[in-house]
N, C-alpha and C positions, 0 to 999 in steps of 0.2 A: 497474494490474492488477495487472500481473506480480510488483509487488511482495507484494501481497496476498496472491496467490497462493502466494509462495513463501516467505512467515512461515506462513500457514496447515499447506501441506506441510509444512514441516521442523520449526516447534513445536508445532504445535495436534495436527494426526494420530498424531505418536509417543505422547502424553499419552492420547490416545482409545483406541489401541491398548492400551497398558498398562491402561488400565482395563478395556478388554474383556476381555484375557487374566489377567491377575494382578491383581486389585481390592486382594486382602489386602497384599502387595506394597508397591503404593501407596499405600494405608494409611497402611505399617510408616512408610517415607520420607516421607510429605509432613505426616502428621496425627499419627502417635503420641508425637513429640516434645513436643505440648502439655503432656500429662498427666506427672501424676508416676508412675502406675501405668498402663502403655499397654497390659496383658495385662487390667484389668480395665474397661479402657474402648473396647478393642475391637469391633466391629462385628460385628453377627450376619450371619450367610450370607442370610438376606433382605435384610441390607441393601449387602453385596456383590453380590447377583442385579441388586438394581436399580443398583449402579455398570455393573456390566458393560452391565444393559440402557439405561440413559443414554448410557456411552461406545459403541453399537451407534447410537444413535438419532441420536445426534452424528454419527458417523461419516457416517451415512448423508444427513444434511442437508448438512453441507458436502461428499460430494460431490456431489450435484444440485444447490445450490450455487452451486460451482465449476463444473459444466457448464453451468448457464445462462448464468452470467458469460461464459465464454469463447463460448458460442455470441452472445449481443448483442454481443460484441465484434467477431466476423467479421461480420456483420449491418451494424454500423456502418461499420467499415471497408470493407464491399463499396459502401456508399448516399452514402459521403465520396467527391466527385470528389478525385481527388490534385491536388496544388499545381501552377500552373503556373512553371516556371523562370521565366520574362519579370517575372514579380511580384514574386521575391526579388532582391533586393541585394546583392551581397557588402559584408560589413563591412569587407574592402578597398580598396572603389570610393572612392575620394577624393571624388567630387562629393555625395556624401550623407552626414550623421552614420549612424551604425551602430545608434543608439539609437532615433533618433526621425524618420530620414530626411530632415530636412531640407538644403536645399540649404547644401553647404558656404559660409565666408566669413559666415557668419549666427551671430550667439553667441548661444545659447538654454541655456535651461537642462532637463535630460531630467526633471527630475523633475515641471517644473509644464509643461512642453512650453510655455513662451511664447520667442516669439523676435523678437531687436533685434537691427536692423540695427547693425552698429559705426561707430561715431563715429571722424573722423579724427583723429588726434593733433596738436596745436597743433609747428609746427617753431621 
């Protein structure tokens, strides 16, 4: 969740603020290159007003959804009991395999979790 909020905060929020405070500049930078004569295809003042309104609505929705996500994450963390340290085996523990926790001395495939006892080699 932290990565999503970071993405939204660093990428989406500046674009929304840009559309609120200077939609004409945003259109010139992002869309005017598509037209041979950009001045003739420039949006009207009503279109710029709609860009401002859309940016403001998007920013409000983003803030509300972000706040709700943080609240839900905090509630989930409060309801989830902490893991017991006794149930966690160290990856350095020589008695168990770190990937599937089978006792050492048995051959196994960690992808299929199949276990076989080693056969003695002939002498």
